[in-house]
C-alpha positions in Angstrom: -74.2 -33.9 69.6 -75.3 -30.5 70.7 -79.1 -29.9 71.5 -78.6 -26.4 70.1 -77.4 -27.7 66.8 -79.2 -28.5 63.6 -77.4 -31.2 61.5 -78.4 -31.1 57.9 -77.5 -34.2 56.0 -75.6 -33.6 52.8 -77.7 -32.7 49.7 -80.5 -31.4 51.9 -81.6 -27.9 52.9 -83.2 -26.2 55.7 -86.1 -23.7 55.2 -86.6 -21.1 58.0 -89.2 -18.4 56.8 -88.0 -14.8 57.7 -84.3 -15.3 57.5 -81.8 -13.7 54.9 -81.0 -16.2 52.2 -78.3 -13.6 50.6 -77.5 -10.1 50.6 -75.8 -8.2 47.5 -75.0 -4.7 47.0 -73.3 -2.3 44.6 -71.7 1.2 44.9 -72.0 3.2 41.4 -69.2 5.0 39.8 -68.2 8.3 41.5 -69.8 10.5 39.0 -72.4 13.1 38.7 -75.6 12.3 37.0 -77.9 15.4 35.9 -81.4 14.5 35.4 -84.1 16.9 33.7 -87.0 14.7 32.5 -90.7 14.3 33.3 -90.5 10.6 32.7 -88.7 8.2 34.9 -84.9 8.0 33.7 -82.7 5.1 34.9 -79.6 6.0 37.0 -76.4 4.2 37.6 -77.5 2.9 40.9 -78.3 -0.6 40.4 -77.7 -4.2 41.6 -78.5 -7.6 40.2 -79.3 -10.7 42.3 -80.2 -14.3 41.4 -83.0 -15.3 43.7 -82.5 -18.7 45.5 -86.4 -19.1 45.6 -89.2 -17.6 43.4 -91.3 -17.3 46.5 -88.8 -15.1 48.3 -89.2 -11.4 49.0 -86.7 -8.8 48.8 -85.8 -5.9 50.9 -84.2 -3.3 49.0 -82.4 -0.3 50.5 -81.0 2.7 48.4 -78.9 5.4 49.9 -78.6 8.4 47.4 -77.2 11.9 47.4 -79.4 14.5 45.6 -78.4 18.1 44.7 -81.2 20.4 43.9 -81.9 24.1 43.6 -85.0 26.2 44.8 -88.1 25.2 43.0 -87.0 21.7 42.0 -89.5 18.9 42.5 -88.8 15.3 41.8 -89.8 11.8 42.5 -87.6 8.7 42.7 -88.7 4.8 42.7 -86.9 1.5 42.8 -87.6 -0.6 39.6 -87.2 -4.3 39.0 -86.2 -5.1 35.5 -87.5 -1.8 34.1 -91.0 -1.9 36.1 -91.5 0.0 39.4 -91.9 -2.2 42.3 -95.5 -1.1 43.3 -95.2 1.7 45.9 -98.3 1.6 48.3 -99.2 3.5 51.4 -102.4 3.8 53.6 -103.7 6.4 51.0 -103.4 4.3 48.0 -100.7 3.6 45.2 -98.4 6.1 44.1 -96.2 6.4 41.1 -92.8 6.6 43.3 -91.3 5.7 46.5 -90.2 9.2 47.5 -91.4 12.7 46.3 -89.3 15.8 47.1 -90.6 19.4 46.9 -87.8 22.0 47.2 -89.6 25.3 47.9 -87.2 27.3 50.1 -84.3 29.6 48.8 -81.0 28.2 47.8 -79.3 25.1 47.0 -79.8 21.8 48.9 -77.8 18.6 49.1 -79.7 15.7 50.5 -78.7 12.3 51.5 -81.7 10.0 51.1 -82.5 6.5 52.0 -85.3 4.6 50.1 -86.6 1.4 51.5 -88.9 -0.9 49.3 -90.0 -4.4 49.9 -90.8 -6.5 46.7 -93.3 -9.0 48.3 -92.8 -11.8 45.8 -89.8 -11.9 43.5 -91.6 -14.7 41.4 -88.3 -15.9 39.5 -85.0 -17.7 40.2 -83.6 -15.7 37.1 -81.0 -12.9 37.6 -83.2 -9.8 38.5 -82.0 -6.2 38.4 -83.2 -3.5 41.1 -82.5 0.2 39.9 -83.2 3.8 41.0 -85.2 5.8 38.6 -85.7 9.4 39.0 -88.0 11.9 37.4 -88.4 15.6 37.6 -91.6 17.8 38.0 -89.8 21.2 37.8 -86.2 22.1 37.6 -83.5 19.5 37.4 -81.7 17.2 39.9 -78.2 15.9 40.2 -77.3 12.5 41.6 -74.0 13.4 43.6 -72.1 9.9 43.6 -69.0 12.1 43.7 -69.7 13.4 47.3 -70.1 10.3 49.1 -70.8 6.9 47.7 -74.3 5.9 46.8 -75.2 2.4 47.5 -78.1 -0.1 46.7 -78.4 -3.1 48.8 -80.9 -6.1 48.3 -81.7 -8.7 50.9 -83.5 -12.1 49.7 -85.8 -13.1 52.5 -87.2 -16.6 52.9 -91.0 -17.0 52.9 
């Protein structure tokens, strides 16, 4: 026996709050997706996970490439099964996780990371996290063809 080893009998489990139970990720097809909608539109950037515990929290990271022109304004958010994971800040609740306002002249290609925590997943059924985007002016392109976009979900024990 080793004093630094925990032996778990067969059929038993160890619960350690704060540790990662599982990590899943997905890289969408290498395509361009044009978005021109004042309402949130689902993108091809999504991943499904089957939680091991309904009390777990999920940490979601989404890396995406946006292509916009002068005057384009847009919002993006991570949704869980079609409903936005409530974005909050010290200033209140917002309708998205990022907001982008393109004022200067010319085209901009932006690599953006979005980080979201789903505090309580509430189920052990398969759950899908997906990036949604809406425009406030102009249109936006998701450029999965330039470099791979990716969405990663980590289930964290509580």
